VEXPA-732954 format. One record per residue (C-alpha): x, y, z. Coordinates in steps of 0.05 Angstrom, whole numbers, plus 5000, padded with zeros to 4 digits. Layout:
<atoms>
XYZ/...
</atoms>
This chain:
<atoms>
905616187791/909316687745/916416537743/918717157698/923117627729/926518277706/933518047717/939117817668/942217337720/940316597717/933816417745/932915727779/925915497779/924015247849/919714647825/919313977862/921713367819/925213857768/932114177753/930314787708/935015417696/932716007658/938216487628/934817117605/940117397554/945616977531/945217397466/943418147468/937318377427/941718597365/945017897360/938317527375/934817887318/940717767272/940617027288/933116987278/933317307210/938316817187/935116227212/928216467187/930716567119/935916007111/932615407146/929114877103/922614867144/917814307140/910214187163/908713497185/901913177197/900312937267/895312477291/891912617359/885812207385/885111867317/884712547279/890112747232/891713487223/897613917200/902314067259/901214797284/908315027273/914014867221/919914467241/927214247219/932313757247/939913867249/945313397278/952313177279/950812477262/945112147218/940711847279/933611997266/928612297320/921512067332/915912387369/908412347365/908511917308/913112347263/920212117246/925012647226/931912507193/937113097204/940913567159/948813667182/949214287226/950214927193/956215387212/951415817254/947915247288/954614927304/957215637334/950715677373/951414967397/958715097426/955515677462/950015277493/955014757509/959015277550/952815467594/950614717601/957314347606/954113787566/955313547493/949213567449/948413187381/941913437354/937614087352/930114107334/928014727305/920715017314/917915617277/912115927305/909116347254/904016697290/899516697352/895916107324/901915657320/903015257386/905714607420/901114217463/902213927529/908313407523/915113187553/921213097519/921612367537/922811967472/926911357480/932111597436/933812137490/935211657540/933911707617/933412407648/935212757586/938113527584/933813947538/936614657523/932015087491/933815767456/928616297435/929116817381/923817257355/917317407390/917117247464/912216687480/909616387547/912215737567/907515357615/909214777662/904814327700/906813727745/904013017719/901912787789/901313367836/895813807800/897314417845/904314467819/904314957757/908515517731/909815957667/915816337644/916116847588/921616607541/924717247511/929017267448/936317087463/934316697525/936315987545/932115497583/935714867609/931314277634/935013667666/935013127717/928012827727/924213427694/921713007636/919312447682/915312887727/913213547683/909613667625/910414307585/907314707530/906915347484/899915567481/896815937431/895516697439/889517127432/893417727408/897217817340/904117587350/910517607306/914316987288/918716587341/924016087327/926315607383/932015177381/931814537426/938614247430/938613497455/942712877453/940112347408/942511597424/
</atoms>
């Protein structure tokens, strides 16, 4: 099921065991491009090694962690320690909180440098996030497809194109029942930056 629509109104994804809303444009294209350039140039990006099925390789994207506390965040055998929010990220966080009515402590940034960078099937269900976490995902730069699949009911699948300036909010039991990914692409693709706001306990 393709859930992308030509609309600037919020789109509620009608999926079982999930609570997902897509806001196509909380920033216009000009503002989104300005934010992308500032984040791209001023973020201290890192590339960690990740071990999957006993094999260790470089994670296929760059990352950075920012927070308003010193709580570390661990996933896939990687432990990250945050840098204090920059003025830009603090301002973006305030905007996201106005849409979600939720307070976030932490932002994990991902830089997809080209079509070969990706993020495999996973759920944001780390213990630091607590039960039924709220994940708010902002996109800047090149559009990329976001795939979803139900953990147990294999017939339930979906995808949505994450556009620059858009916000995807996942809450409720979404992380319990659904996996998501950003797959590689076959065509040349410019960089994309993804900001995932979360509350780390």
